TORSETOR-332825 format. One record per atom (N, C-alpha, C, O): residue number from 1; residue in one letter; y, x, z. Coordinates in Angstrom, 3 decimals. Layout:
N
<NUM,a,<Y,X,Z>>
...
***
This chain:
123
<1,q,<29.719,-3.296,-15.597>>
<1,q,<31.526,-3.679,-15.084>>
<1,q,<31.891,-5.013,-13.933>>
<1,q,<32.703,-5.168,-13.021>>
<2,l,<30.627,-5.958,-14.651>>
<2,l,<30.294,-7.079,-14.279>>
<2,l,<28.906,-7.190,-13.711>>
<2,l,<28.028,-6.541,-14.279>>
<3,q,<28.688,-7.693,-12.995>>
<3,q,<27.025,-7.903,-12.514>>
<3,q,<27.024,-8.959,-12.220>>
<3,q,<27.583,-9.357,-11.197>>
<4,a,<26.465,-9.626,-12.946>>
<4,a,<25.588,-11.889,-12.802>>
<4,a,<24.805,-11.661,-11.476>>
<4,a,<24.270,-10.638,-11.050>>
<5,c,<24.897,-12.973,-10.922>>
<5,c,<23.410,-12.731,-10.818>>
<5,c,<23.845,-14.221,-9.851>>
<5,c,<24.986,-14.643,-9.663>>
<6,g,<22.278,-14.943,-9.235>>
<6,g,<22.412,-16.244,-8.480>>
<6,g,<21.929,-16.750,-9.245>>
<6,g,<22.397,-17.886,-9.162>>
<7,g,<20.867,-16.732,-10.468>>
<7,g,<20.113,-17.851,-11.640>>
<7,g,<18.558,-17.453,-10.478>>
<7,g,<18.395,-16.624,-9.583>>
<8,g,<17.646,-18.543,-11.097>>
<8,g,<16.189,-18.887,-10.508>>
<8,g,<16.385,-19.712,-11.864>>
<8,g,<17.109,-19.843,-12.851>>
<9,l,<14.743,-20.377,-10.950>>
<9,l,<14.214,-21.837,-10.910>>
<9,l,<14.799,-22.562,-9.999>>
<9,l,<15.064,-22.312,-8.823>>
<10,v,<15.050,-23.874,-10.922>>
<10,v,<15.181,-24.642,-9.473>>
<10,v,<15.018,-26.275,-10.647>>
<10,v,<15.386,-26.230,-11.821>>
<11,q,<14.463,-27.465,-10.056>>
<11,q,<13.843,-28.083,-9.813>>
<11,q,<15.730,-29.170,-10.414>>
<11,q,<16.847,-28.932,-9.954>>
<12,a,<15.379,-30.250,-11.488>>
<12,a,<16.943,-30.927,-11.942>>
<12,a,<16.871,-31.652,-10.567>>
<12,a,<16.114,-31.991,-9.656>>
<13,g,<17.995,-31.667,-10.959>>
<13,g,<19.520,-32.376,-9.661>>
<13,g,<19.591,-31.659,-9.002>>
<13,g,<20.744,-31.802,-8.595>>
<14,g,<18.986,-30.485,-8.252>>
<14,g,<19.477,-29.318,-7.484>>
<14,g,<20.461,-28.691,-8.101>>
<14,g,<20.932,-28.948,-9.209>>
<15,s,<20.787,-27.784,-7.285>>
<15,s,<22.502,-26.695,-7.488>>
<15,s,<21.504,-25.671,-7.561>>
<15,s,<20.286,-25.776,-7.413>>
<16,l,<22.441,-24.322,-7.897>>
<16,l,<22.574,-23.175,-8.085>>
<16,l,<24.214,-22.430,-7.667>>
<16,l,<25.033,-23.234,-8.112>>
<17,r,<24.919,-21.330,-7.053>>
<17,r,<25.761,-20.926,-7.205>>
<17,r,<25.572,-19.469,-7.855>>
<17,r,<24.930,-18.516,-7.413>>
<18,l,<26.190,-19.562,-8.825>>
<18,l,<26.248,-17.917,-9.913>>
<18,l,<27.271,-17.475,-9.635>>
<18,l,<28.276,-18.175,-9.745>>
<19,s,<27.382,-15.480,-8.947>>
<19,s,<27.518,-14.809,-8.552>>
<19,s,<28.654,-13.519,-9.934>>
<19,s,<28.153,-12.715,-10.721>>
<20,c,<29.625,-13.705,-9.804>>
<20,c,<30.295,-12.411,-10.278>>
<20,c,<31.065,-11.016,-9.797>>
<20,c,<31.845,-11.039,-8.845>>
<21,a,<30.839,-10.069,-10.375>>
<21,a,<30.544,-9.426,-9.032>>
<21,a,<31.672,-8.252,-10.432>>
<21,a,<31.097,-8.051,-11.501>>
<22,a,<33.428,-7.496,-10.221>>
<22,a,<33.508,-6.217,-10.782>>
<22,a,<33.157,-4.913,-10.561>>
<22,a,<32.247,-4.985,-9.735>>
<23,s,<33.264,-4.286,-10.703>>
<23,s,<33.436,-2.654,-10.347>>
<23,s,<34.001,-2.321,-11.355>>
<23,s,<34.181,-2.864,-12.445>>
<24,g,<34.392,-0.987,-10.742>>
<24,g,<35.224,0.316,-11.534>>
<24,g,<36.325,-0.192,-12.749>>
<24,g,<36.511,0.338,-13.845>>
<25,r,<37.049,-1.515,-12.116>>
<25,r,<37.710,-2.126,-13.108>>
<25,r,<38.555,-3.209,-12.289>>
<25,r,<37.996,-3.540,-11.243>>
<26,t,<39.459,-3.668,-12.471>>
<26,t,<39.801,-4.849,-11.504>>
<26,t,<40.342,-5.774,-12.815>>
<26,t,<41.113,-5.502,-13.735>>
<27,f,<39.623,-6.923,-12.491>>
<27,f,<39.465,-8.191,-13.374>>
<27,f,<40.638,-8.950,-12.688>>
<27,f,<40.704,-9.993,-13.338>>
<28,s,<41.578,-8.991,-11.748>>
<28,s,<41.872,-10.115,-11.170>>
<28,s,<43.704,-10.123,-12.042>>
<28,s,<44.542,-10.277,-11.154>>
<29,g,<43.929,-10.081,-12.519>>
<29,g,<44.952,-10.166,-13.267>>
<29,g,<44.640,-10.748,-15.093>>
<29,g,<45.551,-10.742,-15.921>>
<30,r,<43.245,-11.193,-15.413>>
<30,r,<42.029,-11.303,-16.486>>
<30,r,<41.451,-12.844,-15.972>>
<30,r,<41.073,-13.249,-14.872>>
<31,h,<41.564,-13.455,-17.233>>
<31,h,<40.805,-14.868,-17.087>>
<31,h,<40.005,-14.525,-17.364>>
<31,h,<39.851,-13.529,-18.071>>
<32,m,<38.834,-15.509,-16.723>>
<32,m,<37.621,-15.084,-16.197>>
<32,m,<36.059,-16.460,-17.041>>
<32,m,<35.593,-17.528,-16.643>>
<33,g,<35.954,-16.104,-17.538>>
<33,g,<35.186,-17.313,-17.784>>
<33,g,<33.539,-17.428,-17.904>>
<33,g,<33.092,-16.517,-18.602>>
<34,w,<32.535,-18.324,-17.395>>
<34,w,<31.650,-18.097,-18.013>>
<34,w,<30.577,-18.897,-18.548>>
<34,w,<30.420,-20.065,-18.191>>
<35,f,<29.613,-18.161,-19.633>>
<35,f,<29.303,-18.288,-20.198>>
<35,f,<27.810,-18.940,-20.300>>
<35,f,<27.136,-19.228,-19.311>>
<36,r,<27.326,-19.161,-21.903>>
<36,r,<25.055,-19.980,-21.474>>
<36,r,<25.123,-19.737,-22.575>>
<36,r,<26.063,-19.888,-23.355>>
<37,q,<23.509,-19.094,-22.818>>
<37,q,<23.288,-18.889,-24.573>>
<37,q,<21.040,-19.155,-23.657>>
<37,q,<20.201,-18.567,-22.975>>
<38,a,<21.283,-20.408,-24.390>>
<38,a,<20.165,-20.635,-24.229>>
<38,a,<18.598,-20.828,-25.564>>
<38,a,<19.082,-20.922,-26.692>>
<39,p,<17.983,-20.853,-25.578>>
<39,p,<16.289,-20.210,-27.083>>
<39,p,<17.190,-21.066,-27.764>>
<39,p,<17.826,-22.048,-27.380>>
<40,g,<17.087,-20.322,-29.168>>
<40,g,<17.432,-20.930,-29.915>>
<40,g,<18.913,-21.504,-31.266>>
<40,g,<18.999,-22.020,-32.380>>
<41,k,<20.149,-20.748,-29.741>>
<41,k,<21.095,-21.567,-29.898>>
<41,k,<22.284,-20.967,-29.618>>
<41,k,<22.151,-20.412,-28.527>>
<42,e,<23.107,-20.840,-29.942>>
<42,e,<24.370,-19.966,-29.981>>
<42,e,<24.832,-19.930,-28.862>>
<42,e,<24.406,-20.964,-28.348>>
<43,r,<25.405,-19.436,-28.169>>
<43,r,<26.000,-19.466,-27.137>>
<43,r,<27.874,-20.445,-26.793>>
<43,r,<28.854,-20.655,-27.507>>
<44,e,<27.628,-20.669,-25.797>>
<44,e,<28.761,-21.905,-25.322>>
<44,e,<30.223,-21.209,-23.791>>
<44,e,<30.274,-20.344,-22.917>>
<45,i,<30.651,-21.745,-24.065>>
<45,i,<31.088,-21.442,-22.814>>
<45,i,<31.018,-23.186,-22.189>>
<45,i,<30.956,-24.327,-22.647>>
<46,v,<31.097,-22.253,-20.423>>
<46,v,<30.773,-23.131,-19.669>>
<46,v,<31.898,-23.622,-18.877>>
<46,v,<32.264,-24.796,-18.823>>
<47,a,<32.604,-22.268,-18.045>>
<47,a,<33.986,-22.664,-17.586>>
<47,a,<34.873,-21.566,-18.169>>
<47,a,<34.682,-20.814,-19.125>>
<48,a,<36.146,-21.718,-17.115>>
<48,a,<36.826,-21.095,-17.612>>
<48,a,<38.085,-20.818,-16.195>>
<48,a,<38.622,-21.811,-15.706>>
<49,v,<38.411,-19.482,-15.696>>
<49,v,<39.041,-20.008,-14.263>>
<49,v,<40.563,-18.814,-14.982>>
<49,v,<40.390,-17.776,-15.621>>
<50,s,<42.116,-19.521,-14.532>>
<50,s,<43.011,-18.607,-15.128>>
<50,s,<43.431,-17.384,-14.275>>
<50,s,<43.266,-17.368,-13.055>>
<51,w,<43.940,-16.437,-14.919>>
<51,w,<43.652,-14.950,-13.625>>
<51,w,<44.401,-14.975,-12.362>>
<51,w,<44.505,-14.124,-11.479>>
<52,s,<45.100,-16.635,-12.536>>
<52,s,<45.613,-16.813,-11.265>>
<52,s,<45.029,-17.668,-10.846>>
<52,s,<45.738,-18.321,-10.081>>
<53,g,<43.437,-18.286,-10.993>>
<53,g,<43.415,-19.512,-10.101>>
<53,g,<43.694,-20.772,-10.395>>
<53,g,<42.846,-21.657,-10.509>>
<54,d,<44.869,-20.905,-10.527>>
<54,d,<45.226,-21.826,-10.981>>
<54,d,<45.290,-22.466,-11.754>>
<54,d,<46.167,-23.324,-11.855>>
<55,m,<43.685,-22.119,-13.186>>
<55,m,<44.129,-22.977,-14.037>>
<55,m,<42.289,-22.864,-14.156>>
<55,m,<41.716,-21.899,-13.650>>
<56,t,<41.317,-24.244,-15.057>>
<56,t,<39.356,-23.828,-15.012>>
<56,t,<40.166,-25.207,-16.343>>
<56,t,<41.079,-26.007,-16.545>>
<57,y,<38.745,-24.496,-16.946>>
<57,y,<38.136,-25.651,-18.225>>
<57,y,<36.962,-25.697,-17.975>>
<57,y,<36.419,-24.660,-17.593>>
<58,y,<36.421,-26.554,-18.070>>
<58,y,<34.554,-27.118,-18.607>>
<58,y,<34.657,-27.031,-19.844>>
<58,y,<35.551,-26.847,-20.670>>
<59,a,<33.281,-27.242,-19.820>>
<59,a,<32.859,-27.730,-21.007>>
<59,a,<32.038,-29.223,-20.839>>
<59,a,<31.042,-29.400,-20.138>>
<60,d,<32.759,-30.284,-21.709>>
<60,d,<32.290,-31.375,-21.637>>
<60,d,<30.826,-32.013,-21.099>>
<60,d,<31.004,-33.133,-20.620>>
<61,s,<29.667,-31.647,-21.070>>
<61,s,<28.899,-30.892,-20.700>>
<61,s,<28.611,-30.422,-18.896>>
<61,s,<27.784,-30.810,-18.072>>
<62,v,<29.378,-29.742,-18.856>>
<62,v,<29.419,-29.651,-17.286>>
<62,v,<30.534,-30.360,-16.490>>
<62,v,<30.452,-30.326,-15.262>>
<63,k,<31.582,-31.010,-17.083>>
<63,k,<31.964,-31.470,-15.975>>
<63,k,<32.214,-32.143,-15.074>>
<63,k,<32.760,-33.135,-15.557>>
<64,g,<32.150,-32.262,-13.816>>
<64,g,<31.535,-33.173,-12.940>>
<64,g,<30.344,-32.785,-11.796>>
<64,g,<29.966,-33.391,-10.794>>
<65,r,<29.937,-31.534,-12.384>>
<65,r,<28.979,-31.120,-12.094>>
<65,r,<29.363,-29.797,-11.773>>
<65,r,<29.186,-29.593,-10.572>>
<66,f,<29.796,-28.869,-12.344>>
<66,f,<30.339,-27.050,-12.470>>
<66,f,<31.388,-26.902,-11.970>>
<66,f,<32.259,-27.566,-12.533>>
<67,t,<31.791,-26.213,-10.991>>
<67,t,<32.765,-26.349,-10.675>>
<67,t,<33.193,-24.291,-10.114>>
<67,t,<32.669,-23.703,-9.168>>
<68,i,<34.883,-23.361,-11.684>>
<68,i,<34.397,-22.406,-11.157>>
<68,i,<35.306,-21.883,-10.164>>
<68,i,<36.045,-22.717,-9.641>>
<69,s,<35.416,-20.650,-9.782>>
<69,s,<36.311,-20.394,-8.462>>
<69,s,<36.318,-18.639,-8.897>>
<69,s,<35.442,-18.010,-9.491>>
<70,r,<37.960,-18.042,-8.225>>
<70,r,<37.553,-17.270,-8.469>>
<70,r,<38.359,-16.086,-6.238>>
<70,r,<39.252,-16.400,-5.452>>
<71,d,<37.431,-14.978,-6.248>>
<71,d,<38.624,-14.503,-5.228>>
<71,d,<38.785,-12.693,-5.506>>
<71,d,<38.236,-11.618,-5.268>>
<72,n,<40.015,-13.345,-6.212>>
<72,n,<40.814,-12.162,-6.862>>
<72,n,<41.025,-10.823,-5.237>>
<72,n,<41.838,-9.957,-5.560>>
<73,a,<40.701,-10.692,-4.380>>
<73,a,<41.287,-10.233,-3.048>>
<73,a,<39.359,-9.640,-3.491>>
<73,a,<39.099,-8.456,-3.277>>
<74,k,<38.163,-10.619,-4.099>>
<74,k,<37.043,-9.653,-3.281>>
<74,k,<36.936,-8.981,-5.347>>
<74,k,<36.704,-7.810,-5.647>>
<75,n,<37.033,-9.437,-5.758>>
<75,n,<37.338,-9.174,-7.712>>
<75,n,<35.846,-9.923,-8.112>>
<75,n,<35.056,-9.355,-8.866>>
<76,t,<35.612,-11.012,-7.630>>
<76,t,<34.076,-11.833,-8.007>>
<76,t,<35.109,-13.416,-8.294>>
<76,t,<36.244,-13.851,-8.099>>
<77,v,<33.030,-14.046,-9.207>>
<77,v,<33.868,-15.411,-9.672>>
<77,v,<32.597,-15.539,-9.359>>
<77,v,<31.553,-14.887,-9.363>>
<78,h,<32.983,-16.526,-9.099>>
<78,h,<31.344,-17.832,-9.012>>
<78,h,<31.388,-18.827,-10.491>>
<78,h,<31.983,-18.607,-11.546>>
<79,l,<30.689,-19.748,-10.172>>
<79,l,<30.184,-20.506,-10.861>>
<79,l,<28.716,-22.069,-10.086>>
<79,l,<27.488,-22.119,-10.150>>
<80,q,<29.973,-23.207,-9.348>>
<80,q,<28.582,-23.145,-8.870>>
<80,q,<28.094,-24.609,-9.394>>
<80,q,<28.507,-25.705,-9.772>>
<81,m,<27.440,-24.183,-9.255>>
<81,m,<26.194,-25.760,-10.205>>
<81,m,<25.851,-26.552,-9.683>>
<81,m,<24.859,-26.311,-8.996>>
<82,n,<26.403,-27.995,-9.642>>
<82,n,<25.099,-28.912,-8.905>>
<82,n,<24.130,-30.448,-10.120>>
<82,n,<23.909,-30.535,-11.328>>
<83,s,<23.954,-30.995,-9.391>>
<83,s,<23.163,-31.912,-10.050>>
<83,s,<22.458,-31.123,-11.312>>
<83,s,<22.331,-31.810,-12.326>>
<84,l,<22.101,-30.103,-11.360>>
<84,l,<21.756,-29.428,-12.488>>
<84,l,<20.193,-30.741,-13.585>>
<84,l,<19.517,-31.685,-13.176>>
<85,k,<20.270,-30.144,-14.786>>
<85,k,<19.437,-30.490,-16.092>>
<85,k,<18.794,-29.826,-16.095>>
<85,k,<18.566,-28.771,-15.502>>
<86,p,<18.238,-30.615,-17.085>>
<86,p,<16.942,-28.935,-17.723>>
<86,p,<17.780,-28.785,-18.562>>
<86,p,<17.632,-27.603,-18.874>>
<87,e,<19.026,-29.405,-19.485>>
<87,e,<19.597,-28.828,-20.925>>
<87,e,<20.086,-27.654,-20.104>>
<87,e,<20.186,-26.807,-20.992>>
<88,d,<20.470,-27.032,-18.942>>
<88,d,<21.164,-26.607,-18.367>>
<88,d,<20.520,-25.267,-19.026>>
<88,d,<20.994,-24.403,-19.764>>
<89,t,<19.382,-25.439,-18.508>>
<89,t,<18.265,-24.114,-18.771>>
<89,t,<18.931,-22.700,-20.418>>
<89,t,<19.215,-22.703,-21.616>>
<90,a,<18.834,-21.831,-19.297>>
<90,a,<19.740,-20.250,-19.814>>
<90,a,<20.402,-19.800,-19.238>>
<90,a,<20.810,-20.251,-18.167>>
<91,l,<20.811,-18.519,-19.864>>
<91,l,<20.875,-16.878,-19.327>>
<91,l,<22.797,-17.106,-19.130>>
<91,l,<23.579,-17.685,-19.884>>
<92,y,<22.902,-16.810,-18.589>>
<92,y,<24.381,-17.261,-17.961>>
<92,y,<24.839,-16.121,-18.496>>
<92,y,<24.066,-15.191,-18.720>>
<93,y,<25.421,-16.089,-18.616>>
<93,y,<27.579,-14.868,-18.597>>
<93,y,<27.653,-14.866,-17.687>>
<93,y,<27.000,-15.526,-16.879>>
<94,c,<28.813,-13.816,-17.430>>
<94,c,<30.249,-13.781,-17.172>>
<94,c,<30.919,-12.811,-17.211>>
<94,c,<30.661,-11.685,-16.787>>
<95,a,<32.406,-13.437,-18.054>>
<95,a,<32.768,-12.413,-19.511>>
<95,a,<34.548,-12.643,-18.467>>
<95,a,<35.108,-13.531,-17.825>>
<96,a,<34.838,-11.024,-18.934>>
<96,a,<36.538,-11.041,-19.300>>
<96,a,<37.110,-11.236,-19.925>>
<96,a,<36.700,-11.659,-21.005>>
<97,d,<38.569,-11.050,-19.658>>
<97,d,<39.662,-11.660,-20.871>>
<97,d,<39.542,-9.814,-21.196>>
<97,d,<39.116,-8.936,-20.446>>
<98,r,<40.145,-9.701,-22.707>>
<98,r,<40.093,-7.952,-23.036>>
<98,r,<41.875,-7.863,-21.754>>
<98,r,<42.199,-7.002,-20.936>>
<99,f,<42.570,-9.148,-22.170>>
<99,f,<44.624,-8.676,-21.657>>
<99,f,<45.075,-9.570,-20.301>>
<99,f,<44.723,-10.749,-20.245>>
<100,y,<45.768,-9.048,-19.343>>
<100,y,<46.628,-9.005,-18.376>>
<100,y,<47.354,-10.177,-18.549>>
<100,y,<47.919,-10.644,-19.538>>
<101,y,<47.231,-10.582,-17.358>>
<101,y,<48.449,-11.749,-17.467>>
<101,y,<48.557,-12.497,-18.597>>
<101,y,<49.656,-12.594,-19.143>>
<102,s,<47.391,-13.160,-19.132>>
<102,s,<47.542,-13.734,-20.703>>
<102,s,<48.902,-15.400,-20.493>>
<102,s,<48.929,-16.256,-19.608>>
<103,d,<49.540,-15.274,-21.367>>
<103,d,<49.177,-16.494,-21.039>>
<103,d,<48.225,-18.224,-22.095>>
<103,d,<48.243,-19.450,-21.979>>
<104,s,<47.610,-17.273,-22.935>>
<104,s,<46.501,-18.284,-23.964>>
<104,s,<45.387,-18.540,-22.643>>
<104,s,<44.767,-17.651,-22.057>>
<105,f,<45.335,-19.952,-22.378>>
<105,f,<44.270,-19.897,-21.865>>
<105,f,<44.086,-21.771,-21.420>>
<105,f,<44.905,-22.462,-20.814>>
<106,p,<42.073,-22.385,-22.245>>
<106,p,<41.941,-21.431,-22.613>>
<106,p,<40.969,-20.591,-23.062>>
<106,p,<39.978,-19.935,-22.746>>
<107,v,<41.628,-20.877,-23.853>>
<107,v,<41.740,-19.064,-25.237>>
<107,v,<41.858,-18.100,-24.853>>
<107,v,<43.072,-18.051,-24.653>>
<108,a,<41.391,-17.036,-24.517>>
<108,a,<40.614,-15.744,-24.822>>
<108,a,<40.046,-14.540,-25.121>>
<108,a,<38.912,-14.146,-24.849>>
<109,d,<40.607,-14.189,-25.492>>
<109,d,<39.594,-12.752,-25.822>>
<109,d,<38.808,-11.916,-24.927>>
<109,d,<39.185,-10.859,-24.420>>
<110,y,<37.658,-12.499,-24.777>>
<110,y,<36.209,-12.036,-23.724>>
<110,y,<36.038,-11.071,-24.740>>
<110,y,<35.926,-11.129,-25.964>>
<111,a,<36.050,-9.919,-23.667>>
<111,a,<36.104,-8.605,-24.485>>
<111,a,<34.709,-7.753,-23.316>>
<111,a,<33.902,-6.861,-23.580>>
<112,y,<34.971,-8.585,-21.959>>
<112,y,<33.710,-7.818,-21.920>>
<112,y,<33.879,-8.721,-20.428>>
<112,y,<34.859,-9.162,-19.828>>
<113,w,<31.900,-8.757,-20.086>>
<113,w,<30.397,-9.230,-20.581>>
<113,w,<29.825,-8.049,-19.437>>
<113,w,<29.727,-6.823,-19.489>>
<114,g,<29.517,-9.037,-18.430>>
<114,g,<27.941,-9.016,-17.521>>
<114,g,<26.570,-8.693,-18.403>>
<114,g,<26.427,-8.403,-19.591>>
<115,q,<25.897,-8.816,-17.629>>
<115,q,<24.528,-8.520,-17.887>>
<115,q,<23.677,-9.941,-18.440>>
<115,q,<23.451,-10.015,-19.648>>
<116,g,<23.317,-10.810,-17.731>>
<116,g,<23.320,-12.042,-17.808>>
<116,g,<22.369,-12.502,-15.988>>
<116,g,<21.927,-11.679,-15.187>>
<117,t,<22.337,-14.172,-15.854>>
<117,t,<21.229,-14.422,-15.329>>
<117,t,<20.820,-15.394,-15.913>>
<117,t,<21.560,-15.966,-16.713>>
<118,l,<19.344,-15.909,-15.635>>
<118,l,<18.845,-16.400,-16.396>>
<118,l,<18.789,-17.962,-15.082>>
<118,l,<18.329,-17.703,-13.971>>
<119,v,<19.092,-18.881,-15.260>>
<119,v,<19.035,-20.439,-15.037>>
<119,v,<18.197,-20.992,-15.524>>
<119,v,<18.716,-21.638,-16.435>>
<120,t,<16.565,-21.270,-15.491>>
<120,t,<15.974,-22.422,-15.745>>
<120,t,<15.818,-23.807,-14.785>>
<120,t,<15.309,-23.893,-13.667>>
<121,v,<16.267,-24.570,-15.390>>
<121,v,<16.115,-26.051,-14.602>>
<121,v,<14.552,-26.803,-15.232>>
<121,v,<14.288,-27.022,-16.415>>
<122,s,<13.451,-27.163,-13.701>>
<122,s,<12.582,-27.883,-14.384>>
<122,s,<12.762,-28.965,-14.313>>
<122,s,<13.683,-29.380,-13.609>>
<123,s,<11.812,-29.958,-15.134>>
<123,s,<12.490,-31.258,-14.985>>
<123,s,<10.973,-32.373,-14.088>>
<123,s,<11.164,-33.554,-13.797>>
***
């Protein structure tokens, strides 16, 4: 139901744009998030956008470098990643909140997950 794409191999300092497309279910009323998991590490939230699109959240490690956005008409969410660092290397997942029009943000119950797209940043 969530399909992430856009990962790849990039040199440090480069950029990538991840996209997450939803099918079979509308996610326009749900908070959406991007998570990542590096080898040997726990999954962590990278960025989130509220269901309305007027609120965003970023992990400290990506603030000023990553931008999350959504297009509710197209049922898609994007993560623009600039100034990439080797420590950004991970499998990136998009996820959707279990609930519609939740007042709780950025804390959400992410119940729907995509399959992940691999981002590798070389030094």
